[in-house]
N, C-alpha and C positions, 0 to 999 in steps of 0.2 A: 048720229049715235047708232051704234050697232045694236041690234035687237037679237033676241033669241039666245043662241049659244054664245054669241059674243058678249052680251050683257052678263050672262051667267059667269063666263070666264074672267071678266074684268073685275068682278067683286073681290076675288082672292088676290088679284094683282095689285089692287089699290090698297090692300092691307100691308103690302111690303113697304120697306123703307125706301124712299126715293133714291134714285141713282146719285152716287157721290156722298152719301151720308153713312157714317160708320155705325155699326151695331153697338149697342151698349156693351161696356167691358166690365169684367170682374164681377163684384158682388152686385153692381147696378144691373148688369145684364142678367144675372141669375134672378134677381128680384123681379126684373121686368118679365122674365120668362116664367115666373111663378115657382122657381126652384128654391129661392131663399126667402124666408120671412123677413119683413122689415123690422129694424130695431125699434124698441119702444121708447128710447130716450128722445128728448126733444132735439138734442144736438148730435144724435148718433149718426154714424155713417149710413146705416140702413135706411133711415128716413130720407136722407138726401138722395140715395140711390133710387128709392121708390119714386121720389119726385121727378128724378131724371127719366125714369121709365115712363111715367105718365105723360111727361112732356113729349117724349119720343112718340108715344102712341097717338097723342093729339095731333102732332105734326103729320103723322102718316094719315090720319083720318081726314085732315083738312086739305090734303093734296088733291088737286082737281083730277078728275078722271081723264084718261088719255083721250085726245081729240080724234075726230073721225079720220083725219089725214094720217094718223099714226095707228092704224088698226093692226092689231096683232094678227099674225098668221093663224090660220085656222088650226094648225097643229099645236101652236103654243097655247091657244085658248083651251084646247081640249086637254092639254097636259095639265094646265092650271086647274081646270075644272075637275080633272080626275085625281090630282095630288095636292089638294089644298093643305094638308097637314105637314107634308115635307117642306113646302115653301115657308111656312111659319116657324119651323124648328131650326132653320139655318142660323139665324142670329143667336139663338140660345146656345147652340153647340159651340159657335165661335167664342161667345163670352165665357163658356166653361173652359175652353182651351186656353184663352188668355189669362183667366184667373189661375189655372193650374200652373201656367208658365211663370206668372209673377210669384206665386207661392214657392215654386221650386227655386227661383232666383233668390228670393229672400232667405230660404233655408240654406242655400249654398253660401250666401254672404255671411250668414251667422256662423256657418261651419268654418269659413275662412278666418273670421275674426276671433273665433274661440281660442286657437293656439296663442295669438298675440295677447289676449286678455289673461290667459293662464301664465304666460311668460312674464308679463308685467307684474302680476300678483306674486309670482315666485321671487322676482327681483326685489319687490318691496319688502317681502318677508325676510329675504336674505339680508337686505340692508338693515332692517330693524334688529335681526339676530346678530349681525356683525357689530352693530353699535353697542348692543348690550354686552356682547362678549368683550369688546375693547374696553368698555367702562369697567367691567368686572375684573379683567386681567390687569388693568393699569391703575386701579383706584389706590393701591398702596405703593406705587412706584414714583420716584422722582428722578428725572433725567435732564441732562443739559448737553448741548453741543459746544459749549464754551469750556472745553477741557483739553489738556495737553499732557504729554509725557514730560516728566521732570526728573532731575537727577543732580549729581554733583559734578561740576566741571571745575577742575583744579587748574589754576593759572600757574605756569612754570616760568620763573625768572631767575637769572643767575645772581649770585650774591657778591661776585667780584667782577671787575672789568678785565677785558683782554680780548685777544683774537681767537676766534673759533678755529681750532686746528683739526677737529674731528667731529663729524656728524654721524651718530650711530643709529638713528631711527628714521622711518619714513612716515608718510601720511597714512592715517587710519590703521596703524600697526598696533597690535596688542602688546603691552609691555608688563612685566612683573615689577613688583616693588623692589627698588634698589638697582635696577638696570641703568647703565650709563646712557644718557641721552646725547650730551655733547661734551667735548673736551676743550678747555681754554688753555692757552699758552701758559705753562707753569713756571717759566724760568725766573721771572722777577720775584715770584713768591717763594721760590727756593732760596734765592739770595736773602730775602727778608728773614727767612727761617734761620739761615746760617748766622746772620748778624745777631739775631735774638739768642741763639745758642752761645755765642761768644760773650755777650753781655751778661748772660746768666752765669757763666763760669766765673767771670770777674767778680760779680756780686757775691757768689758763694765763697770765693777766696777771702774777700774782705770780711765777710761775716765770720768765717772760721777764725781769722786773726783776732778779731775783736772779742770773740768768745774766750780766747786764751788770755787776752789782756784783762778781761773781767775777772777771770780766775786769779790772775796775779794781783789785781787790785784788792781783791778780798783779803789777801795776806799782807800786802805792802802797807796799806793805809793804817791798819792797827799797829803795825810795827813802827811806822813813822811817828805815831802818837806816843808810843812808849819811849822812843828815842828822844823826842822833844821833852818829855817829862824828865827823863834822866839828865838831859842837858840843863834843864831848869834847876834841878837839885844840885848839879855840879856848880852852876853859876851862883847859886845861893851860898854854897860852901865857900867858894872863892870870895864872895862878898863878905862873908863873916870873917875870914882870915884877914882880908885887906882892911876891914873895919877895925879889927883888933890891932893891926900894925899901925894904922893911922892914929888910933887912940893912944897907943904907947908912945908914938913919936910926939904927940901933942903934950902928953903928960911929963916928958923929960924936960930937964932944965936945959937952958940954951947952951950951957957949957958942955952938957953930955951929948948933944946932937948938933946937927947942922941944918941949915935951912934947906939944903938940897935933899936931905933924907926926909924932911917933912913934906917937901913938894912931891917926892917920889911916892910916899905913902898916900898922899891925897890923890894923886893920879891913879894909882892902883885901885884906890877905893872907887873912884869914878868909873873906871873900866869894869870893875866887878859889878857895880850897879847896872851898867849898860848891858853886860852879859846876862844878868838876871832878867832884865826887861826883854832882851832878845829871845831868851829861852821861853819866857812866858808867851811871847808872840808866836813862837813856833808851836807851842802847845795848843794855843788857840787855833792856829792854822790847821793843825792835824787832828783837832778834836772831832769835826763832823765826818767821822769814818763812814757811817751808814749812807750819808748823802753822797760821798765820793764813790762808794761802791755802787749806789743806785745810778749815778751818772754813767759809770762804765756799763752797767746792765742796759741802760737806755740806749747807749750807742750800739750795743749788741742788737737790741730790738730794731733800731733804725736800719742797720745793715740787713737784718732779717727781712724787713719790709722791702728793701731794695732787691733782695733775692726773689721775693714773691712777685714783685713787679716785673723783674726780668723773666721770671717763669711764665707770667701771664702774657707777656709780649711774645715769648716763644710759642705758647699755646695758640695765640691769635695768628701767628705766622703759619703754624702748622694747619690751623683751621682754614685760613685763606688758601693754603696750598691744596687742601682737600676739596675746597669749593670750586677748584678749577675743573672738577669732574661733576657735572650736573646729573643727578640721578632721579629716578621716578619715585615720588613719595608713596604712591599707591598703585595697585593694579588698575589698568584701564587702557583706553584706546587713545592714540595720539590724534589730536585735532588742532586745527588752526595753526599749523606750523608756519612760522615766518622767519626762519633763520637758515642760513646756508654756511657751508664751510668757507672760511675766509672773512666772514663778517666780524666787525668789532662790536662787542656787546658791552653794556654797562650794567652796573648793579641795579636791580629792580626793573630792567627792561623785559617786557613780556615776549617770550620767544615761542611758546606753544601752550596748549591746554591738554589735559588728560580727563577723559570722561570715565567715571567709575562704572562698574557693572550694575550697581544698584539703581533701579529705575522705579519710579512711582508715578502716580497721576495727580495733577493739581486741577481740580474741577471748580469752576467759579459758578456756584449755584446762586439763584436769586434768594433774597432774604425771606421771601414767602415760601420757599421750599425747605427751609430749615426747621419747620415747626416740630416735626417728629424725627428728624435726622439725629442720630447718636453714633458715637464711636463703636466699632465692632459690627455694624450692620453689613450684611453681604451686598456685594456690588457685582454686576455683570458689565463687562467692558467690551465695547466694540471699537476696534482700531481701524481707522479708515484705510491705512496702508495694507492691513492684513484682515480683510473682512471675514475670512474663513476661520480665523482663530476664535476659540471659545475661552476667553480670558476671564478669570474670576479674581476677586479681591475683596477687601473690606475697608470700611471707613476707619482711618487711623486717628485723625484729629481735625478739628475745625478751628481755623485761625481766629484769634480774638481781635477782630477788626476787619472792616471791609477793605476792598482793594483800593478805593479812592482815599482812604485815610492815610495810607503810607506813600502817597505820591509826592512828587517834589512840591506841588502846590495844592494842598488839600482844600476842599471847598469850605468857604466861610458862609454858612447859612444864616448867620445873624445879621448880615448886611445885604442891602439891595432886595430885589424881588426874589421870591422863593418859588421854585418849581420842583415838586416832589418827583424824584427819580428812584426807581427800584434799584437798590444797591446789590452788588454781588460780593459774596464772601468766599475766599479760597478754602477748599476742603481737600485735605491730603488723603489719597486713597492708595493703600499698599496693595501691590499685585501679589496674589498668592500662587496662582497656577495658570497654565495655558500658553506660556511663551516658550517655545523650544529654544535650547541654547544656541542653535546654529542660525537663528533668525536675528539679524541686526535690529536693534530698537533705538533709533535716533531720539534725541531729546527734542521736544517741541512739536512733535507731530500730533495731529488732531485725533481725539478719541471721543466716544460718546458713552459715559458711564450711566448706568441705571441702578439706583439704590432702592432696595426693598426696605422701606421705612417701618412697616408694620407687618 
């Protein structure tokens, strides 16, 4: 064991931490050094740090003194003896530096996290504000993507059969009402017209002749009746004379007359009686003068009907001839043309269609969206083909029946199992503004209407 100065210098050396042991860090080091007061709580960090410092001090005190074979140089012993305060302050300063470094790192970590926290908070606020704005702005709106442009597509078909000798339109061409579309060979229809004209002329001639006969009959039949009556009177007079002659012959004595004279008188009497009967028959025959005149007038009417029939046939022939030129019934665009020059077409055969300029929107809204929907409400329309257009319109009408009600096989909910399905009802929306005239608007393209219901 060293004595003297060596023993004096070993005491401060033994107070140091042994080689290889780290000094206390952070608050524990400061509390061990006496710079921080221990916390008062039973589970506080200060109490644990103080316990750590006491354990470190006890370990240092229980360290055995250096052996005689490891004597310190005389210079080091003198330095330790002359600077005992500096040797004991080194762990405390190191603990202070470590604590400051940790505090600085924690502060920098908090500073780095602060923008992210702020950004997340702003995003949450923006989402909440956006949700509120969306609810507020759409609470009175009803929209659907099951909507399409609609219009009138007129099917064109010839009304007579024949060969197409001229095709006057092209695909997607705009035509005015009355413009010729195709020409059909008119020769057979011209012949039919000429025949009808001849038949009409014949019927008119017969009608005119019968009219003259009716006028003659109105005078002839009364005259014939008077003639028959006059003949009857003449026959009666002859009968009276022959009767007197016969009576005279009968009243004479046989010596004053002959049998021949008696026979002649009887024959004359019989002839006179026959003439009276004949005259009476003629009177009866000529008595229905009105009926005979009516018969003549009926024949006039019959011929007049034949004239009208011939005139109708002529009109039909002229109409068929006019139908050889197929014209446009309305303004519009030529679509679905399936006819060419030289084709043989028949009556009723579809050859093309014409789409009129009037276009509207047919929107199939769910039945739950019709609660507050009424005609006249404003509509904003977005057309998928032209998203930049600001198209406006209004609700024109709501169909009195769902789409499934008018299908070829409507559902029969009274039979079998029932699964409730939300029905859709067509709503007609008239376009008011927003479509320039130079932009084509085909039928059937998708649109998204938004109706302001309240």
